[in-house]
C-alpha positions in Angstrom: 21.3 10.5 -0.7 21.8 11.5 -4.3 22.8 8.2 -5.7 19.5 6.3 -5.0 18.1 4.6 -8.0 14.4 4.2 -9.2 13.1 0.8 -9.6 12.8 1.4 -13.5 16.4 1.5 -13.5 16.9 -1.9 -11.8 17.3 -3.9 -15.1 20.5 -1.9 -15.8 21.9 -3.6 -12.6 20.0 -6.9 -12.6 19.4 -8.1 -16.2 16.2 -10.0 -16.8 13.0 -10.2 -18.8 10.1 -8.0 -17.6 7.0 -10.2 -17.5 4.5 -7.6 -16.1 4.7 -4.0 -15.2 2.6 -1.2 -13.6 4.3 1.5 -15.5 1.9 4.2 -17.0 -1.1 3.0 -14.7 -1.1 6.0 -12.5 -0.5 4.4 -9.1 0.7 6.6 -6.3 3.6 5.5 -4.2 3.4 1.8 -5.5 5.0 0.1 -8.4 5.2 -3.5 -9.5 7.5 -5.5 -12.0 7.6 -9.0 -12.5 10.8 -10.6 -14.1 12.4 -13.8 -15.3 15.8 -14.0 -14.2 18.4 -16.4 -15.1 21.0 -17.4 -12.3 23.5 -14.5 -11.7 25.7 -12.7 -9.4 24.5 -9.0 -9.0 24.9 -5.9 -6.9 21.4 -4.1 -6.4 22.4 -0.3 -5.7 20.6 1.6 -2.8 17.1 2.2 -4.2 14.6 4.9 -3.5 11.9 2.5 -2.6 11.3 -0.4 -0.4 11.3 -3.7 -2.4 9.3 -6.6 -1.6 10.3 -9.8 -3.8 7.8 -12.7 -4.3 8.9 -15.9 -5.8 6.4 -17.2 -8.4 8.2 -20.0 -10.4 11.5 -22.0 -10.0 13.4 -23.0 -6.9 17.0 -21.8 -6.2 19.5 -21.5 -3.4 19.9 -17.8 -2.7 22.8 -15.9 -1.1 22.4 -12.2 -0.1 24.8 -9.8 1.6 23.0 -7.1 3.5 24.8 -4.5 5.6 28.0 -6.7 5.4 26.3 -10.0 6.5 25.7 -13.1 4.1 22.4 -14.8 4.4 21.4 -18.1 2.6 18.1 -19.7 1.9 16.4 -21.9 -0.5 13.7 -19.9 -2.3 10.7 -20.9 -4.4 7.0 -20.3 -4.9 5.2 -18.9 -1.8 8.4 -17.2 -0.4 9.2 -13.7 -0.2 12.0 -11.4 0.5 12.3 -7.8 1.9 14.7 -5.1 1.1 14.7 -1.9 2.8 15.3 1.5 1.0 18.8 3.2 0.8 20.6 0.1 1.2 23.1 -1.6 -1.4 22.7 -5.6 -1.5 24.6 -8.4 -3.2 22.4 -11.3 -4.7 23.7 -14.6 -5.9 21.5 -17.5 -7.2 22.0 -20.4 -9.6 18.6 -21.5 -11.3 16.3 -19.7 -13.3 13.5 -18.0 -11.4 10.2 -15.8 -12.0 9.7 -13.3 -9.1 7.3 -10.3 -8.5 8.7 -7.0 -7.2 6.2 -4.6 -5.4 8.0 -1.1 -4.6 6.6 1.0 -1.9 7.7 4.7 -1.7 9.1 6.1 1.4 6.5 8.9 1.3 3.6 6.3 1.4 5.3 4.1 4.0 6.0 7.3 6.3 2.4 8.5 5.7 0.7 5.3 6.8 3.2 4.8 9.8 2.5 8.3 10.8 -1.3 7.7 11.0 -1.0 4.3 12.4 1.4 5.4 15.2 -0.2 8.6 15.9 3.0 10.8 15.6 5.4 12.0 13.0 7.3 9.3 11.4 10.5 10.5 9.6 12.0 7.3 8.8 11.2 3.6 8.5 13.6 0.7 7.9 12.6 -2.8 7.1 14.3 -5.8 8.8 16.8 -7.9 6.8 14.7 -10.9 5.8 15.9 -13.1 2.9 12.9 -15.5 3.3 9.6 -15.4 4.8 6.6 -17.6 4.2 4.1 -14.9 5.0 0.5 -15.5 3.4 -0.7 -11.9 4.2 2.4 -10.4 2.2 2.3 -12.7 -0.5 -1.4 -12.5 -1.0 -1.4 -8.7 -0.9 1.5 -8.8 -3.7 -0.8 -11.2 -5.7 -3.8 -8.8 -5.6 -1.5 -5.9 -6.7 0.0 -8.0 -9.5 -3.7 -9.1 -10.6 -4.6 -5.4 -10.7 -1.5 -4.6 -13.0 -2.7 -7.5 -15.4 -6.5 -6.4 -15.3 -5.9 -2.7 -15.5 -9.7 -2.2 -14.5 -11.5 0.8 -13.7 -10.6 2.4 -10.4 -7.2 0.5 -10.2 -5.3 3.3 -8.8 -7.7 3.6 -5.7 -7.8 -0.3 -5.3 -4.0 -0.6 -5.3 -3.8 2.4 -2.7 -6.1 0.3 -0.5 -4.3 -2.9 -0.8 -0.9 -1.2 -0.3 -1.9 0.6 2.8 -3.1 -2.6 4.3 0.4 -4.3 3.3 2.1 -1.4 4.8 0.5 -1.9 8.1 1.3 -5.5 8.1 5.0 -4.7 7.4 5.1 -2.1 10.3 3.6 -4.8 12.7 6.2 -7.6 11.7 9.2 -6.2 9.9 9.9 -2.5 10.3 11.3 -0.1 12.6 10.0 3.4 12.6 11.8 6.4 13.9 9.8 9.2 15.4 12.0 12.1 16.7 9.5 14.7 16.2 6.5 15.0 18.4 3.6 17.4 17.9 1.7 19.0 20.8 -1.4 17.6 22.0 -4.7 18.9 20.7 -7.9 18.6 18.6 -9.1 20.3 15.4 -11.1 23.4 16.1 -14.8 23.4 15.5 -14.1 25.3 12.2 -11.5 23.1 11.1 -13.7 20.0 11.7 -16.5 21.5 9.7 -14.2 22.3 6.8 -12.4 18.9 6.8 -15.8 17.2 6.9 -17.2 19.3 3.9 -13.9 18.6 2.0 -14.4 14.6 2.6 -18.0 14.8 1.5 -17.2 16.8 -1.6 -14.6 14.4 -2.6 -15.8 11.1 -1.4 -15.7 9.6 -4.8 -12.1 10.5 -5.6 -8.8 9.2 -4.2 -8.8 10.8 -0.7 -5.4 10.6 0.9 -3.9 12.0 4.2 -1.7 14.7 2.4 -4.7 16.3 0.4 -7.0 16.4 3.6 -4.1 18.0 5.5 -3.6 20.5 2.7 -7.3 21.4 3.1 -6.6 22.7 6.6 -3.1 23.9 5.8 -1.5 21.5 8.3 1.2 19.0 7.9 0.2 15.4 7.2 1.4 14.2 10.5 -0.1 16.9 12.8 -3.4 16.4 10.8 -3.4 12.8 11.5 -2.9 13.1 15.1 -5.6 16.0 15.4 -8.0 14.3 13.4 -7.9 11.1 15.4 -8.3 13.0 18.7 -11.1 14.9 17.3 -12.9 12.1 15.6 -11.8 8.9 17.5 -10.4 7.3 14.5 -7.6 7.8 11.8 -8.4 9.8 8.8 -8.5 6.8 6.4 -10.7 4.8 8.6 -13.0 7.6 8.9 -13.2 8.1 5.2 -13.9 4.3 4.6 -16.7 4.4 7.2 -18.3 7.4 5.6 -18.0 5.9 2.1 -19.7 2.6 3.5 -22.5 4.7 5.1 -23.1 6.7 1.9 -23.4 3.4 0.1 -25.9 2.0 2.6 -28.0 5.4 2.1 -28.0 4.8 -1.7 -28.9 1.4 -1.5 -31.7 1.7 0.7 -33.2 4.8 -1.1 -32.3 4.5 -4.8 -32.7 1.9 -7.7 -29.0 2.8 -8.9 -27.0 -0.1 -10.1 -24.5 -1.4 -7.4 -21.6 -0.8 -9.8 -22.7 3.0 -10.0 -23.1 3.4 -6.3 -19.5 1.8 -5.8 -18.0 4.3 -8.2 -19.9 7.3 -6.5 -18.8 6.3 -3.2 -15.2 6.1 -3.9 -14.6 2.3 -4.2 -12.7 1.0 -7.0 -15.4 -1.3 -8.5 -18.4 -3.4 -7.2 -16.4 -6.2 -5.9 -14.4 -3.7 -3.7 -17.6 -2.4 -2.3 -19.0 -5.9 -1.8 -15.9 -7.0 0.1 -15.9 -3.9 2.3 -19.6 -3.9 2.8 -19.8 -7.6 4.0 -16.8 -7.2 6.4 -18.5 -4.0 8.0 -22.1 -5.1 8.0 -22.2 -8.9 7.7 -24.0 -8.9 4.4 -23.6 -8.0 0.8 -25.0 -4.7 -0.8 -27.5 -6.9 -2.8 -28.8 -8.7 0.4 -28.9 -5.4 2.3 -30.6 -3.6 -0.6 -33.6 -6.4 -0.9 -34.0 -6.2 3.0 -34.2 -2.3 3.1 -36.4 -1.5 0.2 
């Protein structure tokens, strides 16, 4: 389709006051805009990205026509709506509302879906959901919005981590993935395994994604994800996270480096990110582990 619009063009079709934006923050495959809207009747053209709408302030009856059908709900704080990409929709509401939009690119969603489903996903569609009271979704959207406000060090990496978890949640509850293409079974060769492990170690402190790891072996992302999982017993993203945590453990046990520096060196967005991941994996904080290990 050539007439899909970018999310930056949305105010042309849905007038509103921008309250917060991720513009210029260098996020990959993820965007955020928060708006204040007055009541209006609008048509949202087909968009390039998937759009999640979180309702922050104000309560209003909402009508939406999606693929020929009208849905009606009352929406307010804590609720969320989903709009799949490449789908025009009509929206109508009466009262002023503040909302937060999170936009997920088709490339990011397909990449995560391919890794999760262990096959080549060529297309994903979100279900028609005008209202869901989904705390996992709204919490992830709040975390992304908080990062847009803070603009802290490592923000792009942090948002990528949150967005990938959000995509997995969407795949479990709201999405349909099409997988017409299957790659042959197989594993990475010994030379490929050695090369990708060397690549991961050399770039552990950077933003490692499926595409760049696949390119290191001259493979497509889908084929790489499938063969990596068969070779190492876990998806690439999970493997990289585990390696980052293990490297952090080694540094905590053997050095006096500040925990903040260790977090950055191991590819975590900040010390708080390392602490959350470390505690979930090992049952104790980095500080407690360091006191016990040294």
